[in-house]
N, C-alpha and C positions, 0 to 999 in steps of 0.2 A: 889353118889346121895345126894342131900341136904336133911337134916333130915325132913323138913316140907313138902317135896314132896314125902316121903315114904308113903306107904299105911296106916300103923297104925296111923300115925300122921294126915293124911287127914281124916280118919274115926273119930278120936277123935275130930278134929276140926268141922266136920259136926255135930256130936252129941252135942257138946257144943253149936254150933250155933242154932241147932234146939231146945235145952232146953231153951236157952235164948229167942228165938222167942215165944216158947209156954208159957213162964212166963209173957209175956207182960201185959195180962189182970190183973195180980196180982200186978205188981209194976209200970205199966205205967198209965199215965193220960188218961182221956176220949178222948182228942184230939189225943194222940198218938195211941190209939186203933182204932179210926176212920180212921186215916191216914193208919194204918196197914191193915185194911180191904180193903181199896181201892188199896193199893200197892200190896197186896197178890192176889187180883182178877185180876189186871192188869198183874201180873207175870204169873198167870194161862193162861191168854189169849196169852201172848207172848210164853209160852211153847206150847200151842196148835198150834199156827201159826208155830212154830219151826218144827213141824212134817211135815207139807205140804210145807212150804217155805224153811226151813233150811236144812232138810234132803232130801226131794224129789226134791227140786229145782223149785217148782211151786209157784210164788209169788201171793198168794191169797189175794184179797182185799175184800173178801166177808164173813169173819169169823164173822162179826157183825150180819149176818143173824142168825147164830146158837145162838149167845148171846141173840138176841131178841126172838127167838123161845123158848129158855130155860126160859126166863122171862115170856113170855105169857103162857107157859105150866104151870108154878107155879100159875100165876095169874088166869087163867081160872079154873084150878082145885080147887083152894081154894075159889075164889069169887063165881063162878057160880055153882060149883058142891059140895062145902062144904067138899072137901077132905083135908087130912093133907098135910103138906109141903113136906114130903118124896114122896107121891104120885104125887104131882105136879112136883117135880124134875124128877121123872121117866117119866111122861108124856112129859115134855120138851125135855128130851133126846130122847124119841121116835120120836118126831116131827123132831128133828135135824137129826137123823139117816135116817129117811124116805127121808128128803130133800137131804141129802148128797148122798145117794144111787141113788136117782132119777136124780138129777142134775149133780152129779159127772160124771156119764158115758158120758153125753153130753159135759159138760164144759171142762173136763180134756182131751178131744181130741184136744183142742187148746193149744198153747204153747207161752211162752214169754209174750210180751206185749199184745197179743190177749187174752190170758188167763186172765191177769191182768185186762184188760178193761171189759171183760165179767163178772168177779166176782165183779168188782166195781159196776156194774149195779144191782146186785142182791139185795143189801140193799134197794135201792130205790123202786124196784119192790115189795119187800116183805112188805115195809112200806105202799105202796099204796094198796096192797091187804088187809092187816090187818085193814087199815082205813075204809074198807067197809064190814067188817065181824061183824054182830050183836053180835055173841058170845063174841067177844073181845071188845064190846062197842065202836066200830068204833074210831073216833078221840077223843072221850071223855076221854078214858083211863080207867084203873082199879085201884081201891083203895083196897089194901090188908089189912087184919087185922094186926094191929101193934103188934110187939113183941120187947119191949124195953129191949134188952139183947145184947148189943154189944159184950161182951166176947164170947157169943155163936157163933155169926156170925164170929168173929175173928178166933176162933179155927176151925170152919167149913172151912173157907177159907184157913187156914194154912194146914189142913188136905188134902184138895183138891189139893193144890200146891205140897205137898209131894207125893201124889198119881201120879200126872201128871209127876213129876220129876223122880220118880221110874219107871214109864212106859217108859219114854224116855231112861233111863239107860238100861232097859231090851231090848228095841228095838235096841239100838246101838250094842248089843252083840248077836243079833239073825240074822237068815237068812233074815227075813223080813227087818231088818234095813240095812243089806248089800245090799239088792235089791233096797231099796230106794236111797241109796247113788249111786249105779250104775246108776239108772235112772237120778239122778241129774247130774252126770258126763257126761254120754252119753247114751241117751235112746235107740238109735238104737243098740248100742253094747250090752246093757243090755238085749234087746229082743233076740238078737242072742245067748247070753249066756244062754237063757232059762228062763229068768225072765218074769213072766206074768205081763207086765207093766200096763195094764189097771186095773187088779185086785189090784195090789199093790197101785196104785195111788188113786183108789177109797177107799180102806181101810184106807190109810193115811188121806184122806180128811174126811172120816167119824170119825176117831179117833180124829182128830183135832176138829171137830164139837162137839163131845161129851163133851170134856173139856170146850169148849166155852159155850156150853148150860148150863152146871153145874154152871159155874161162873155167867152167866146171871140169872139163877134161884135164886141163893143165893143173888145177888145184888137186884133183884126185891123185895124179901121178906124183905130185910134189909131196903130199902128206902120206902117200902109200896106203891109205886105208879108206874104206868106203862102207857106209851102212845107210839104210833108208832114212833114218832120222836126220843125220847130218847132211845127206845129199839133197833132201827135199825140205830143208829147214825153212819154215815159214818166216822166221825172223829176217832171213836174208832178203825177202821181198821188201820188208820195211826199210832195211838199210839202204838198198839201192834207190828206193823212191825218195827217202829223205836226202840222200846225197845229191840226186839230180835236181830235186826241188830247191834245196839250199843253194846250190851253185847257180841255177837258172835253167829251168826246163825250156825246150825249144830253142836252145842255143848250141853252138858247136863246142865251146869250151866250158860252158857253165857246169855240166856234170863233172868234168875233170877237177875244176876248182873245188867244188863241193866234196868230192870224194877224198882228195888229198888233204883238205883242210880239216874235215871232220875226222878222217883217219888219224891225223896228227893229234888233234884234241882228244880223241878217245884214248889213244895210246898214252898220252901224257897224264890224263886223269886217272887211267887204270894203274899207272906205275907210281904216281905221286900220292893220290888220295883215293885209294881203292874203295874205301867204305862208302863214300858218297859220290863216286864217279858217275854212276847212272843219273843221279839227281842233277849234277852240274851239266852233264851232256844234254839232258832233257831241257834245262833252262836255256842253254845255248840255242837249241832248235826252236823253242817257243819264241825267244827274242828275235831270231832270224825271221820267223814267219810273220811276226807282228811289224817289225821294222823294215824288212826287205821282202815283201810278198812276191816279188818277181825274181828273187834270187841274188846271190852275191855278184854275179856277172853284171846285172843291171845296176847294182849299187856302184860298182867300180866305174862303169861306163858313164853314169849320170850323176856322180857324186858332186855336190856343190862345194866350193871352197870352205863354206861353213857347213860342215858335215851334218850337223843336227837338223838343218833345213830339209835335207832329203828324207830323213827318217820321219820328221814331223809331217811332211806332205803325204807320206804313205799312211800314217796313222789317220790323218784327216780324210784322205780319199777313200779309205776302206772303213771309215766310221768305227775305228777301234778305240 
């Protein structure tokens, strides 16, 4: 076994990486801290999607609903009711859990592209609903009380990402996690083996929603403004899915790698070559799907000393 793949070395590397990340507010610039907050929250979203999409095999395009509910939970609690931020987070999570439990039982009866299309519509429906709710100030939006403390939001986002990653790590070593993987591989066989597929899917959908709602609540308080279009932005679904798939769905650290790598690429392209940044970003994603269909984590784990052989084998295996 190679020394860097042994457990003590991996634990030491993770501790050092976490310590370096936690120290960014002390040695990083304001721009780096703000980039870090965005990247960390996107990584949380990717990890949340990883539970329902990567481990359960249900490609949800509706996680931005939970993100928006978390944001509006914080906004309504703080602006309308004068409650503290923590209470707003709890209210946002409660909204997300109620929504996931109520809609999950119905939507999770669908499979494949039918499920994807059904969840894709959820964001638009919820945006239309919130636009007509007086408590949420309809289309005008909510202006939250400002808190000019980027290091606080950075550490909060980092702590949430650590919690989400630890949660997935525990899931992968639990009966619940094995049940989700069984559903992903063959749902009928999983049911025959005694897995309560409906319960497992709804729990995975709910857990995914909780982390998305927490990320949305933190982001809303950070930017201090909330409206239906930005809160339930459908493009956010695409971002979290691309990052999870690019890094490696169904793995513990794959979505993190994908989120940080693609966030850095996107930031660089936007600042250096703004006119064609979208084109280059798209080419990067297409190349990754063709050459690394199981994600960057799998490429790092199984890379041959002659790197081109790994990519060539993927092209041949998938007849591309």
